[in-house]
Backbone bond lengths (Angstrom), bond angles and torsions (degrees), N, CA, C in turn:
res aa  C-N    CA-C-N  psi(-1)  N-CA   C-N-CA  omega(-1)  CA-C   N-CA-C  phi
1 M - - - 1.463 - - 1.525 111.14 -
2 K 1.326 117.89 4.69 1.459 120.66 -171.90 1.521 112.76 -61.82
3 R 1.336 117.15 -48.32 1.458 119.69 -175.67 1.523 110.53 -63.31
4 F 1.327 116.76 -43.63 1.468 121.34 -179.74 1.516 111.73 -61.10
5 I 1.320 117.27 -48.44 1.461 120.21 -176.91 1.512 111.26 -67.32
6 T 1.335 117.16 -38.98 1.465 119.64 177.83 1.512 110.51 -58.78
7 S 1.334 115.79 -42.01 1.463 120.25 178.75 1.511 111.56 -64.44
8 L 1.323 117.36 -43.68 1.454 120.19 -179.68 1.525 111.55 -64.88
9 L 1.318 116.78 -41.54 1.450 119.77 -179.75 1.527 110.80 -63.48
10 A 1.315 115.60 -30.93 1.456 119.35 -179.84 1.523 112.24 -76.30
11 T 1.341 116.59 -32.85 1.453 119.44 -175.75 1.521 113.47 -95.34
12 G 1.332 117.11 -5.52 1.456 120.07 172.94 1.503 113.15 71.10
13 L 1.356 117.06 -119.68 1.455 121.93 -169.23 1.520 113.94 -97.02
14 V 1.305 117.83 26.57 1.466 119.38 -176.77 1.518 111.36 -55.16
15 F 1.315 117.09 -49.90 1.457 119.21 -176.65 1.516 111.58 -75.55
16 G 1.319 117.69 -44.88 1.454 120.30 -179.18 1.514 111.87 -61.02
17 A 1.325 116.68 -46.13 1.459 120.08 -177.71 1.516 111.28 -69.88
18 G 1.330 116.15 -38.29 1.442 119.52 -177.64 1.514 112.86 -64.37
19 S 1.332 117.52 -31.91 1.456 119.84 -176.25 1.514 112.55 -98.17
20 A 1.326 117.75 -3.15 1.459 120.27 -173.29 1.512 113.36 -97.45
21 A 1.318 117.26 -0.65 1.457 119.48 -174.31 1.513 113.58 -80.48
22 Q 1.353 117.04 -4.79 1.453 118.17 -176.58 1.512 110.33 -131.47
23 G 1.326 116.08 155.88 1.448 121.18 171.36 1.506 115.39 70.37
24 G 1.360 119.33 18.00 1.448 120.98 177.00 1.519 114.41 79.15
25 K 1.322 118.38 11.66 1.453 120.77 179.59 1.519 111.03 -67.42
26 V 1.330 114.60 150.90 1.459 121.05 180.00 1.520 109.29 -99.75
27 V 1.321 116.55 134.47 1.459 121.15 176.18 1.522 108.77 -79.04
28 A 1.318 116.90 131.28 1.458 120.86 179.92 1.523 110.36 -67.94
29 P 1.345 118.42 133.05 1.460 120.33 172.29 1.523 109.33 -56.87
30 A 1.306 116.85 147.74 1.469 120.29 -175.21 1.522 112.47 -55.70
31 D 1.334 117.67 -41.30 1.461 119.08 -178.04 1.525 111.75 -68.83
32 E 1.332 117.22 -34.71 1.458 120.23 178.26 1.527 110.52 -68.04
33 E 1.335 116.15 -46.21 1.455 120.01 179.37 1.530 110.70 -58.99
34 Q 1.321 116.19 -42.93 1.457 120.20 178.23 1.519 111.25 -62.50
35 A 1.332 116.48 -41.52 1.463 120.89 -178.42 1.528 111.14 -64.07
36 I 1.338 117.09 -42.19 1.462 120.94 -179.46 1.521 110.86 -66.89
37 L 1.326 115.85 -47.05 1.457 119.43 -178.70 1.524 111.51 -65.67
38 Q 1.331 115.71 -35.89 1.462 118.87 177.18 1.523 110.73 -66.54
39 A 1.328 116.85 -38.88 1.464 120.15 178.36 1.525 110.18 -62.86
40 D 1.326 117.51 -42.58 1.459 121.49 179.07 1.522 110.39 -62.77
41 H 1.328 115.35 -41.56 1.464 121.69 178.71 1.529 110.69 -64.13
42 T 1.328 116.51 -45.35 1.463 121.11 -178.97 1.524 111.03 -64.12
43 L 1.336 116.91 -39.43 1.461 120.24 178.59 1.526 110.41 -65.52
44 A 1.336 117.20 -41.59 1.462 120.24 178.18 1.531 110.58 -60.53
45 E 1.314 116.40 -40.95 1.465 120.10 178.02 1.521 111.16 -65.23
46 A 1.332 116.40 -41.35 1.463 120.50 -179.74 1.523 110.56 -63.01
47 L 1.337 117.48 -39.97 1.453 120.83 177.66 1.523 110.51 -65.05
48 G 1.335 115.39 -41.92 1.456 119.50 -179.83 1.521 113.13 -63.55
49 K 1.310 116.43 -32.60 1.466 121.27 -179.76 1.527 112.75 -95.22
50 A 1.338 116.28 0.62 1.468 121.70 -175.35 1.527 110.10 54.06
51 D 1.340 115.01 41.22 1.469 121.54 -179.76 1.532 108.26 -89.15
52 K 1.308 116.10 94.69 1.462 121.57 -174.81 1.515 112.17 -62.84
53 T 1.317 117.41 -40.29 1.470 120.48 -178.15 1.523 111.76 -63.54
54 A 1.336 115.85 -46.29 1.467 120.29 -179.85 1.519 111.38 -66.62
55 A 1.333 117.05 -40.44 1.456 120.44 -179.91 1.521 111.10 -66.91
56 E 1.326 117.18 -44.25 1.466 121.19 -178.14 1.517 111.69 -59.38
57 A 1.337 117.04 -35.27 1.458 121.35 -178.15 1.523 112.35 -67.08
58 L 1.338 117.28 -21.02 1.462 120.75 -176.17 1.531 113.49 -106.45
59 L 1.328 117.03 -2.68 1.449 120.31 179.63 1.531 110.24 -98.07
60 D 1.326 115.60 128.61 1.454 120.44 175.93 1.523 109.91 -64.01
61 E 1.328 116.86 154.21 1.471 119.78 179.36 1.525 111.21 -61.39
62 S 1.333 117.46 -27.13 1.465 121.51 -179.95 1.520 112.63 -99.16
63 F 1.328 117.38 15.76 1.460 122.07 -176.18 1.521 112.53 -56.86
64 E 1.351 115.52 138.25 1.459 122.68 173.19 1.520 109.65 -133.78
65 W 1.314 115.64 140.39 1.462 121.68 176.60 1.518 107.90 -124.90
66 T 1.324 116.82 115.74 1.455 121.62 178.78 1.521 108.76 -112.42
67 D 1.341 115.95 122.59 1.464 120.32 -176.39 1.523 111.25 -90.39
68 T 1.335 116.13 -176.15 1.465 120.93 -175.03 1.521 113.04 -66.65
69 E 1.331 117.92 -16.89 1.451 121.44 176.13 1.526 111.81 -88.07
70 G 1.330 116.59 -2.17 1.452 120.51 -179.17 1.516 113.39 82.13
71 K 1.324 117.47 12.67 1.461 121.32 176.97 1.522 108.90 -83.13
72 T 1.320 116.78 124.08 1.458 121.81 -178.03 1.519 110.05 -104.94
73 R 1.335 115.52 131.42 1.452 122.24 178.45 1.524 109.32 -117.00
74 T 1.313 116.42 138.90 1.461 121.94 175.99 1.526 109.62 -82.42
75 K 1.309 116.73 175.77 1.451 120.64 177.09 1.521 110.71 -56.72
76 A 1.318 117.41 -46.96 1.464 120.82 -178.30 1.521 110.94 -61.29
77 E 1.320 117.00 -41.03 1.461 120.83 -179.28 1.518 111.51 -68.87
78 V 1.319 117.41 -35.98 1.463 120.90 176.91 1.525 110.08 -64.72
79 L 1.325 116.64 -44.69 1.457 120.35 -177.55 1.525 112.30 -67.79
80 E 1.324 116.97 -22.98 1.464 120.47 178.48 1.525 112.08 -72.07
81 N 1.315 117.58 -24.45 1.460 120.41 -174.36 1.522 110.59 -146.18
82 L 1.319 115.82 65.22 1.464 120.63 -176.60 1.521 112.76 -63.40
83 A 1.326 117.03 -38.41 1.458 120.25 -173.82 1.526 111.88 -59.58
84 S 1.339 117.29 -36.78 1.462 120.38 -177.42 1.518 112.29 -71.56
85 L 1.330 117.18 -13.87 1.462 121.08 -177.23 1.522 112.84 -108.88
86 E 1.319 116.12 11.66 1.463 119.01 178.94 1.512 110.08 -58.04
87 T 1.319 116.73 135.27 1.459 121.14 179.31 1.516 109.97 -115.31
88 D 1.306 116.01 126.37 1.459 122.06 176.45 1.516 107.65 -102.16
89 G 1.323 117.21 106.51 1.448 120.90 -174.45 1.502 115.12 -90.36
90 D 1.356 117.32 12.22 1.458 118.63 -178.84 1.519 111.87 -60.57
91 G 1.328 116.98 -24.46 1.458 119.38 -178.80 1.510 113.90 -99.82
92 D 1.328 118.58 8.95 1.457 121.49 -179.40 1.528 110.59 -62.80
93 T 1.327 115.40 135.29 1.464 120.48 -179.77 1.517 110.58 -135.36
94 D 1.328 115.79 161.42 1.459 123.69 176.11 1.526 111.16 48.42
95 V 1.323 116.08 46.34 1.469 121.26 -176.61 1.523 110.23 -86.43
96 K 1.345 115.89 133.46 1.461 122.45 179.93 1.521 109.08 -138.08
97 T 1.315 115.89 172.98 1.466 120.88 175.08 1.517 110.10 -135.61
98 H 1.326 116.00 148.47 1.461 124.01 169.40 1.524 106.62 -122.60
99 Y 1.314 116.38 125.37 1.468 122.05 -175.96 1.524 109.95 -111.52
100 Y 1.346 115.92 132.89 1.460 121.26 -178.58 1.529 112.24 -133.42
101 G 1.306 116.41 41.87 1.462 120.30 175.75 1.515 113.86 81.47
102 Q 1.322 117.00 -77.98 1.459 121.30 178.36 1.524 112.12 -103.94
103 L 1.328 116.18 11.69 1.461 120.49 -179.41 1.522 108.79 -149.10
104 E 1.317 115.45 140.74 1.464 119.68 173.62 1.524 108.84 -138.32
105 I 1.339 115.38 141.42 1.459 121.89 175.09 1.525 107.95 -108.73
106 I 1.320 116.27 125.17 1.462 122.59 170.66 1.521 105.39 -105.17
107 F 1.331 117.34 123.78 1.463 118.41 -174.96 1.520 111.36 -142.73
108 G 1.328 114.82 155.57 1.457 120.84 -179.57 1.517 110.29 174.22
109 F 1.336 115.89 -154.95 1.458 121.63 -179.17 1.523 110.11 -120.42
110 H 1.317 116.99 141.54 1.460 122.32 168.25 1.520 110.30 -159.23
111 R 1.322 115.39 147.62 1.461 122.35 177.03 1.533 111.98 46.23
112 K 1.319 117.23 49.72 1.467 123.12 178.99 1.529 112.03 58.35
113 A 1.311 116.13 29.64 1.468 120.54 179.83 1.515 110.08 -135.28
114 R 1.324 115.56 154.82 1.456 123.81 171.40 1.520 105.86 -96.52
115 F 1.329 117.64 120.11 1.457 119.28 -177.55 1.523 111.75 -113.79
116 A 1.330 115.53 151.45 1.459 122.49 173.02 1.520 107.54 -137.41
117 H 1.322 116.11 129.15 1.460 122.95 173.62 1.524 107.28 -112.44
118 I 1.311 117.40 114.09 1.456 121.60 178.36 1.525 108.38 -99.35
119 W 1.324 115.60 116.03 1.462 122.57 178.99 1.528 108.91 -107.33
120 V 1.329 116.64 141.26 1.462 121.03 -179.52 1.529 109.69 -128.08
121 K 1.330 114.70 150.14 1.461 119.58 -177.61 1.525 110.38 -93.99
122 R 1.317 115.12 118.22 1.459 122.83 175.75 1.530 108.38 -106.71
123 P 1.338 118.54 168.55 1.475 120.39 178.54 1.523 113.17 -53.42
124 A 1.341 116.60 -32.57 1.468 120.28 -178.10 1.527 113.01 -87.52
125 G 1.337 116.93 -3.58 1.458 119.68 179.86 1.515 112.36 129.99
126 W 1.341 115.75 -170.14 1.461 120.81 -177.75 1.519 110.36 -78.49
127 R 1.359 115.11 134.91 1.451 121.27 -178.13 1.536 109.70 -131.04
128 A 1.326 115.93 144.14 1.464 121.29 175.87 1.524 108.79 -71.26
129 F 1.324 116.82 125.77 1.467 121.44 -176.20 1.523 111.92 -107.97
130 V 1.329 117.07 -46.61 1.461 121.70 177.99 1.522 108.81 -140.24
131 F 1.327 116.40 129.34 1.462 122.88 167.31 1.523 105.60 -114.30
132 L 1.314 116.70 128.35 1.462 120.78 -175.82 1.520 109.75 -138.24
133 E 1.333 115.51 134.89 1.458 121.65 177.99 1.521 109.28 -125.73
134 T 1.325 115.86 134.65 1.461 122.30 179.40 1.526 108.23 -126.82
135 P 1.330 119.08 130.46 1.470 120.08 -179.61 1.526 111.31 -59.58
136 V 1.321 115.63 142.66 1.456 120.27 172.51 1.533 107.31 -75.90
137 P 1.345 118.78 132.10 1.473 120.43 -178.08 1.529 111.91 -54.18
138 K 1.334 115.90 137.30 1.465 120.40 179.34 1.513 111.13 -74.24
139 Q 1.342 116.37 -28.31 1.450 120.89 -179.04 1.522 109.83 -113.72
140 P 1.329 118.38 147.02 1.474 120.42 177.29 1.505 110.70 -65.26
141 L 1.326 116.19 158.44 1.465 121.12 179.29 1.526 110.73 -61.57
142 T 1.322 114.43 142.28 1.456 120.34 176.20 1.520 108.41 -132.32
143 A 1.293 116.54 175.41 1.467 120.28 179.31 1.517 111.86 -63.82
144 A 1.346 116.31 -19.82 1.459 120.06 -178.49 1.524 112.52 -91.81
145 S 1.339 117.63 -0.36 1.452 120.33 -179.60 1.523 110.43 -64.13
146 P 1.345 117.86 150.82 1.466 120.09 179.12 1.522 111.29 -51.82
147 L 1.314 115.73 146.93 1.457 126.49 -178.36 1.525 112.69 82.83
148 T 1.325 117.62 -13.34 1.459 118.69 176.38 1.523 110.25 -106.04
149 N 1.324 116.79 -1.03 1.459 119.96 178.78 1.528 110.51 -63.45
150 S 1.316 115.82 163.61 1.456 120.03 -175.49 1.519 113.43 -71.00
151 G 1.341 116.57 -9.57 1.448 118.48 177.75 1.517 111.99 118.44
152 T 1.312 115.94 169.54 1.455 122.19 -178.44 1.517 108.97 -137.17
153 P 1.320 118.68 121.00 1.462 119.47 177.70 1.515 110.63 -70.68
154 G 1.299 115.98 153.67 1.454 119.45 178.14 1.511 111.97 144.31
155 D 1.320 115.59 177.14 1.461 121.93 -178.67 1.527 109.88 -90.73
156 C 1.324 115.17 167.11 1.464 120.94 179.08 1.522 108.52 -137.95
157 E 1.322 116.45 63.47 1.463 120.53 177.92 1.524 110.17 -64.66
158 N 1.309 115.93 -56.13 1.466 124.34 175.14 1.521 105.98 -113.32
159 P 1.341 119.12 114.75 1.467 127.86 21.20 1.533 115.75 -107.63
160 C 1.335 119.53 3.76 1.468 120.00 -172.83 1.528 113.45 -66.06
161 R 1.340 116.63 -39.71 1.465 119.62 -176.20 1.521 113.66 -112.75
162 T 1.304 117.72 -37.19 1.468 120.81 -177.87 1.522 110.54 -132.36
163 L 1.330 114.85 158.03 1.461 121.90 178.33 1.525 109.13 -140.88
164 P 1.338 117.62 151.73 1.461 120.44 175.00 1.529 110.38 -82.64
165 Y 1.331 115.60 44.98 1.466 121.51 -175.74 1.521 108.50 -157.28
166 Q 1.316 116.37 141.15 1.455 121.36 178.44 1.522 109.61 -117.65
167 A 1.319 117.20 110.97 1.466 120.80 178.01 1.525 109.61 -65.76
168 T 1.340 116.64 142.76 1.460 120.46 -177.22 1.521 113.42 -113.58
169 T 1.325 118.34 -36.50 1.462 119.63 -179.28 1.522 110.28 -87.30
170 A 1.328 115.71 159.79 1.470 120.22 179.07 1.524 110.44 -60.65
171 A 1.337 116.33 -41.88 1.462 119.98 -179.91 1.521 110.74 -63.22
172 D 1.329 116.84 -44.10 1.464 119.97 -178.45 1.520 111.58 -63.95
173 K 1.329 116.68 -38.00 1.460 119.79 178.83 1.525 110.48 -64.28
174 Q 1.325 117.07 -39.40 1.460 120.48 178.53 1.525 110.53 -68.11
175 V 1.329 116.51 -39.70 1.460 120.69 179.53 1.528 110.24 -63.02
176 V 1.318 117.07 -46.73 1.464 120.52 -179.84 1.527 110.55 -59.98
177 A 1.330 116.10 -44.01 1.468 119.78 179.52 1.532 110.82 -62.03
178 E 1.322 116.11 -41.70 1.467 121.07 -179.82 1.530 110.35 -64.83
179 W 1.326 115.20 -45.88 1.463 119.45 -178.26 1.526 111.15 -64.98
180 Q 1.341 116.77 -41.32 1.464 119.17 179.58 1.530 111.68 -63.95
181 K 1.335 116.97 -29.73 1.463 119.31 175.83 1.529 110.37 -63.91
182 T 1.341 117.09 -37.64 1.471 118.72 177.82 1.521 110.49 -65.72
183 K 1.333 116.64 -35.62 1.470 120.06 -179.95 1.537 110.76 -67.75
184 V 1.328 116.32 -40.22 1.470 119.82 177.24 1.525 109.88 -65.65
185 D 1.346 116.69 -39.28 1.463 120.96 179.94 1.527 112.04 -68.41
186 E 1.322 117.78 -21.27 1.461 120.92 174.91 1.526 110.46 -85.31
187 W 1.314 115.98 -34.49 1.466 121.71 -179.98 1.530 110.25 -71.20
188 H 1.341 116.36 -49.58 1.468 122.43 173.73 1.527 105.97 -112.18
189 P 1.308 118.02 88.45 1.465 123.06 -165.10 1.529 115.45 -48.08
190 D 1.328 114.78 123.17 1.463 122.50 176.03 1.521 106.43 -144.41
191 A 1.322 115.67 86.30 1.456 121.68 -173.12 1.528 112.57 -62.08
192 E 1.321 117.24 -39.32 1.459 119.96 -176.62 1.526 111.21 -66.89
193 D 1.324 117.10 -43.70 1.455 118.97 178.84 1.520 110.67 -69.35
194 W 1.337 116.92 -39.82 1.471 121.00 179.22 1.521 110.04 -54.85
195 A 1.314 116.38 -43.31 1.469 120.79 -176.78 1.526 112.43 -63.39
196 T 1.339 117.73 -26.86 1.468 119.96 -178.74 1.524 112.27 -72.27
197 H 1.317 117.61 -13.39 1.466 121.79 -179.06 1.524 112.42 -103.54
198 I 1.351 115.58 12.92 1.457 121.26 -174.84 1.525 109.55 -124.62
199 A 1.324 117.26 130.15 1.469 121.53 178.21 1.526 110.05 -70.74
200 D 1.320 115.70 153.22 1.464 120.01 -178.02 1.524 112.47 -60.92
201 E 1.334 117.56 -32.50 1.464 121.31 -177.33 1.524 112.96 -86.70
202 F 1.324 116.45 6.24 1.463 123.69 -175.80 1.523 113.47 -49.75
203 L 1.341 115.32 138.25 1.459 123.35 169.03 1.520 107.83 -134.82
204 I 1.334 116.55 139.29 1.460 121.03 170.58 1.519 106.90 -122.14
205 I 1.335 115.10 126.47 1.458 122.40 -173.92 1.523 108.49 -127.13
206 N 1.330 117.05 132.53 1.455 120.63 172.40 1.521 109.16 -144.73
207 N 1.327 117.34 -173.70 1.463 120.35 -176.21 1.522 113.44 -66.06
208 N 1.322 117.21 -14.39 1.463 120.70 -176.30 1.520 114.49 -109.19
209 S 1.330 117.70 -18.95 1.458 118.24 -171.93 1.518 112.38 -164.01
210 E 1.325 114.17 169.12 1.468 123.08 169.39 1.516 106.92 -139.65
211 R 1.338 116.70 126.69 1.458 119.77 -178.17 1.517 110.48 -137.74
212 N 1.339 115.21 146.77 1.459 120.58 175.41 1.529 108.92 -95.62
213 K 1.317 116.75 -175.68 1.462 120.35 -175.82 1.526 112.05 -61.55
214 V 1.320 116.79 -46.86 1.469 120.47 -177.68 1.525 110.65 -58.71
215 E 1.334 116.04 -45.14 1.467 120.12 -178.75 1.526 111.26 -66.62
216 R 1.325 116.08 -39.72 1.463 119.07 -178.08 1.534 111.70 -71.87
217 V 1.329 117.00 -35.91 1.462 120.26 176.85 1.530 110.12 -65.65
218 A 1.328 117.35 -37.23 1.470 120.86 178.29 1.518 110.58 -61.37
219 I 1.336 117.06 -39.35 1.462 120.89 177.48 1.527 109.76 -64.60
220 A 1.340 116.31 -45.08 1.463 120.66 179.50 1.524 110.98 -60.77
221 R 1.319 116.36 -38.97 1.465 120.07 179.96 1.531 111.00 -67.20
222 N 1.332 116.29 -39.60 1.466 119.99 177.67 1.522 110.96 -63.36
223 Q 1.332 116.41 -40.41 1.460 119.92 178.84 1.529 111.26 -67.15
224 Q 1.329 115.59 -37.52 1.464 119.45 178.80 1.526 110.49 -65.20
225 E 1.317 116.56 -43.02 1.461 120.33 179.72 1.525 111.34 -65.01
226 A 1.343 115.93 -31.98 1.465 119.88 179.09 1.522 111.82 -82.53
227 G 1.341 116.17 -13.37 1.452 119.99 178.66 1.513 114.30 74.34
228 V 1.324 116.64 25.46 1.469 120.36 -179.90 1.522 109.53 -127.94
229 G 1.312 115.88 141.15 1.453 120.51 -179.45 1.513 112.13 -122.84
230 V 1.325 114.84 178.74 1.460 121.94 -178.47 1.518 109.00 -128.76
231 P 1.344 118.80 112.04 1.465 119.80 174.96 1.528 109.65 -59.71
232 G 1.330 116.96 144.32 1.454 120.91 -179.03 1.515 112.44 -67.76
233 D 1.321 116.17 153.44 1.463 121.10 176.69 1.526 109.50 -71.99
234 P 1.334 118.31 124.60 1.467 121.03 -177.51 1.528 113.02 -56.73
235 V 1.322 115.26 141.65 1.463 122.39 177.68 1.522 109.15 -87.41
236 V 1.319 116.55 130.67 1.459 122.39 176.82 1.524 110.45 -92.07
237 S 1.337 115.62 -41.36 1.466 120.91 178.03 1.517 108.57 -152.42
238 M 1.342 116.03 158.02 1.457 120.24 -176.11 1.524 110.12 -154.14
239 S 1.334 115.62 149.33 1.462 121.67 170.55 1.521 107.62 -142.75
240 M 1.336 116.80 154.81 1.457 121.16 179.34 1.518 109.75 -136.63
241 S 1.320 116.08 143.69 1.462 121.93 -179.16 1.518 108.72 -136.40
242 D 1.342 116.94 132.53 1.461 122.65 -176.22 1.523 111.19 -100.92
243 F 1.329 115.61 135.32 1.456 121.85 177.50 1.529 108.23 -137.25
244 G 1.329 115.99 78.80 1.452 120.27 -179.63 1.511 111.41 62.04
245 N 1.330 116.74 -115.93 1.459 121.81 -178.78 1.522 113.49 -89.36
246 A 1.320 116.94 18.02 1.464 120.76 177.50 1.520 109.47 -136.16
247 V 1.320 115.50 144.22 1.463 122.27 177.07 1.524 108.31 -128.38
248 V 1.325 116.21 132.68 1.465 121.73 176.22 1.522 108.65 -102.45
249 M 1.313 115.85 126.95 1.466 122.33 175.39 1.531 107.85 -112.37
250 I 1.320 116.49 122.40 1.459 122.01 174.40 1.520 107.56 -110.18
251 S 1.317 117.30 126.89 1.459 120.00 -178.31 1.525 110.69 -142.18
252 H 1.321 114.12 153.21 1.455 121.84 174.38 1.530 107.71 -115.61
253 H 1.317 116.42 133.48 1.459 121.87 -174.13 1.528 111.74 -127.25
254 V 1.329 114.89 155.95 1.461 121.25 166.10 1.525 106.74 -112.80
255 P 1.321 118.55 134.04 1.465 121.37 -177.05 1.525 112.01 -63.67
256 Y 1.311 116.53 131.99 1.468 121.59 178.79 1.522 111.00 -58.05
257 R 1.328 115.01 -38.47 1.469 119.71 -177.70 1.524 113.00 -88.15
258 G 1.324 116.49 7.86 1.450 120.69 178.38 1.515 112.63 93.05
259 G 1.319 116.24 154.41 1.456 121.13 -179.85 1.514 110.82 130.15
260 K 1.309 115.55 -169.20 1.452 120.50 -177.68 1.530 111.42 -78.64
261 P 1.331 117.72 145.34 1.470 121.55 176.53 1.532 110.91 -63.24
262 Y 1.322 115.82 165.37 1.459 118.76 178.18 1.530 111.57 -143.71
263 Y 1.325 113.46 157.15 1.470 123.96 176.86 1.520 106.97 -96.25
264 N 1.335 117.47 138.71 1.466 121.41 -177.82 1.531 110.38 -135.49
265 A 1.320 116.00 127.47 1.467 121.73 173.33 1.518 108.26 -113.55
266 R 1.344 116.43 125.78 1.465 121.32 178.25 1.521 109.51 -123.57
267 V 1.331 115.26 149.16 1.463 121.34 174.10 1.520 107.93 -123.47
268 F 1.332 115.76 126.77 1.468 123.21 176.50 1.524 107.70 -111.23
269 V 1.328 116.79 144.51 1.459 120.10 -177.28 1.532 110.52 -126.62
270 N 1.320 115.86 145.06 1.460 121.83 -179.08 1.523 109.30 -83.26
271 R 1.316 115.76 115.10 1.460 121.95 175.99 1.526 107.56 -119.66
272 N 1.349 115.46 90.34 1.460 121.70 -179.54 1.532 112.72 57.61
273 G 1.331 115.97 46.46 1.444 121.13 178.24 1.516 114.74 83.08
274 H 1.309 116.56 0.12 1.462 124.44 179.49 1.525 106.07 -107.92
275 W 1.347 118.85 138.78 1.471 122.04 -172.76 1.531 111.62 -117.71
276 P 1.330 118.91 71.98 1.466 120.08 177.98 1.530 111.64 -71.10
277 I 1.328 115.26 159.29 1.462 121.49 176.58 1.526 108.74 -82.29
278 A 1.321 115.86 128.37 1.465 120.42 178.44 1.520 112.24 -104.17
279 W 1.325 116.39 -25.69 1.473 119.25 -174.61 1.514 109.35 -149.26
280 S 1.323 116.86 136.82 1.468 121.81 174.00 1.520 107.50 -145.39
281 Q 1.322 116.34 117.12 1.463 120.44 -179.95 1.518 109.70 -132.13
282 Q 1.328 114.73 131.90 1.462 121.53 -177.36 1.520 110.47 -120.01
283 T 1.332 115.62 152.47 1.457 121.50 171.16 1.524 108.43 -140.34
284 T 1.314 116.51 127.81 1.458 121.64 -179.73 1.524 110.70 -69.65
285 I 1.330 116.43 137.80 1.465 121.90 179.78 1.524 107.66 -88.39
286 Q 1.330 116.14 95.92 1.459 121.27 -171.65 1.520 113.35 -65.84
287 A 1.322 117.97 -29.55 1.465 120.76 -177.87 1.526 112.69 -77.16
288 A 1.322 117.01 -12.55 1.468 120.56 -177.99 1.525 110.77 -81.57
289 A 1.310 115.26 153.08 1.458 120.20 176.23 1.523 109.90 -75.12
290 A 1.305 116.37 144.56 1.465 120.86 176.83 1.526 109.63 -68.96
291 V 1.319 116.21 147.33 1.463 121.60 179.14 1.531 109.07 -108.46
292 A 1.330 114.90 156.28 1.467 119.91 178.33 1.523 110.19 -75.46
293 P 1.312 118.62 155.90 1.474 120.98 176.68 1.520 111.08 -56.67
294 V 1.311 116.42 139.81 1.463 120.74 178.91 1.521 110.65 -59.68
295 A 1.322 117.19 -36.68 1.459 121.52 -178.17 1.526 112.04 -58.29
296 N 1.325 116.29 -28.63 1.459 120.12 179.48 1.519 112.36 -69.61
297 E 1.351 115.56 -19.60 1.451 120.15 -176.72 1.521 112.04 -92.50
298 Q 1.324 117.03 -6.22 1.463 120.86 -175.24 1.530 111.17 -95.01
């Protein structure tokens, strides 16, 4: 990641400022942006040198790293085998940042993957919280790609009405309510309402596609016009972490229509007491067994 970070440090707020002009986003102060990018650079160097002490100092206690195969490693597991996780960022492209006060996402492409580095501000400084990699689709998007299908009949108990998780903080309760509204709007298509729960800078990334808000709303509108919806993929497990005006939701899902489970990291942001989704990235867990369609069990 050396070449990429050196370039960013030299150009300052190019990415932060460029993406902050819309949707109520906050531009990162120059010193904060420098501190985050320097931390990312220092961590990349520590991984390259297998410097356990330097790497440990920059990893949050709750740090998770999920690779393109969907294998998730904890902080302890990462520190046990630093050499295998070395990242060479010389090929990083289309790199941008989203800043949310106590959280920043650095994202782009490398090694045929879409990567996201979520950094969070702790009392001791900026710490790596989630590193996530999703394979870039081998084939271009088609009308048959996921989310553009004509829909799937069925119920949506989990996640539309219930979850195997109980939110405890006021922010988390609001986030869950907001997110469940998007699931209901996908199940019983309501494109206009769905859009109100999505930040302007929104991206959704999975093993099959990458779409922004405009593209995703167009899909929702097509489904609404066709009168068909998609029940949400049931949640197997979930955790939530609050960072000021940002909340990170980590969840594991099984596909409603069947297939391999996947890991999902989402970021919600506080916009005047409203918690729209700003980021959603998934990676399929390749080592897991495929599950049958939920509809077959009903």
